[in-house]
N, C-alpha and C positions, 0 to 999 in steps of 0.2 A: 132589341139594345138594351142591356143592362146598365144602369150605375149603382155603385154602392158609395156612399157616402157618410161621415160621421152625421150626426144629428143637429141640425140647425134650426134656430127659431121659425124661419119660415117654414118649415118642413109639419110644423106643430096642427094649423088648421087645417092642411089635408089628411093629415093621420087620424085626427078626431073625429074630421067627416067621415072618412072611407069605416071606419068600425061603427062610427052610428049609426051608416045606411045598412050596416048589416045586425045592429040591434046590441052591438057590444057597448059598453060606456065605459070608455077609457076617457077619461077627460083631459083637457088641456094641463091639469096641475102634475098629473102623472108624467108628461115630456118636458114640463118646466123643471121637476125634481130632477128628470132624469139628466136634462141640461146643466144642471148645477152640480149634479153628479159628475157630468163628464168632466165639466169646468174643474173640479178638484181633483179628479184621477181617481176617483173610485169606481166608475163603470165608464166603460165606453159602449156608444151607438153606433151599431150600424144598420142604414136605411139604405132601401133598394128601392129604385122605381124602372119601370117597363114604359120603353115609350114616353120618359116624362111624365109616367103615372106612378101615385107611392104604392108600391107593391108590396112591402113588408119590411119587417125590422126583427135584429136581435140586439140584446144587449151585455154584454159582458161584466160581470161583477169579479171586479179585482180582489178582493175581500169576500170571500162567496160566504150565505148566510149560513150554509150546511156546515155544521163543524167539521166533519172528517175535511173537506177539503179545507177550509179555513185553518185547521192546525196543519196539514200539510202546506200548505200556501199553493194550492190549485187554484188557478181562473174559473168561473164557472160561466157559461152558456145560459142565460137566461131571459124568459120573456121571448120566446120566438115564436115570432106570428107573420103569417101570410095570407095576406086576403084573399075569399073563394075565388073570386073572378080569376085571379093568378095563380093557383096551385094547380101544381102537377105539370107543372114547367120548369122542374130543377134548381127552382129559386132558395128553396129551404136549404138544400146541399151547396148551395152557391153562397147565403148567406154562412153559413155553419164555416164552408171553407175560409170564407174572409177572415173570421173569426180566429180560424186555425194560423191563418196567415200573421194577425195580428198578435198572437199571444205568443207562435214560435219563436221569437227572439229574446224573449223575458223568460219562458219557463216551457219544459218538456213534455207537460202534462196541461189536458183540457179536461174539464167537467162538466157536465150536465145532468138534468132532471129531467123527467118525465112522469107524466101522472099513471095512476094504474088500471083508470076504467076506459071502456073501449072507446070514449073520445077522444084518446089519445094515442092508438092503434097505430095509424099512421106515422106519428112521430116514433115510436117505439121501434116499429121496422126501418126505419128512416136511420135511427141513428145506429142498429147494428151494423147496416148496409155499410155506413161510415167508417166502422170501425172500433165504435164505442161499445167497451163491455161494462158488464155491470160491476160496481167497485166492491158486491162482497159484502157490502153490510147489511143488507134487506132493505124494507120498506122503512117509509118514514111518512107517522101521520102528525101532522100539526108540529113540526118539527121534534117527535123525537120517535125514539124507536120505538114500537108495541113488543109487550111481553111475549112469549108463546101463550097460547090459549086466550089472550085478550081478544075482546070484540072490539071493534074498531068502525067508522065511519067510513063509507067508500066516498068521496068528495075529491076536490080540486086538491087537496093538501095530502093526499096519497100518495107518494113520489116512490119512486126508484133512481139512484145516481149510477152516472154512466163514466167513463173514465175513458180518454184516448191517449197515447204515448205519441207525440208530434215528431214526426223523424226531420 
């Protein structure tokens, strides 16, 4: 059984421990900042638990850092993470569905970005399966659109952005 809740202060130690166990550095300060942003209304955080154990989360940026989304007022799903022990159970899809339910009363379009290396392959396929389509602007590297013929580094800052019209 899955629960979906807004981020609360008592979730932070379990989230940090879950990522630390897999060798990821996601410090408590990140989630404390998320809490502050949630309180001010600039970000919404949806945390999920499977059988009362932390399984994953995502955030919704109400004003995206990606300029085409920001300029068009498109909220962006950001920082989607599901712990490895909880993957392949539909949790990512359910989290995205919860985000869509959150955005739908306020906006008819939602966006999401994804990395362009093979580590993001499952996410790339998932977003397409859920009805997200490329926004048509091409790739972004370190917050800017590379020019044709320009050499860029393939890292976590190389992204493509997708949108979905919410019914």
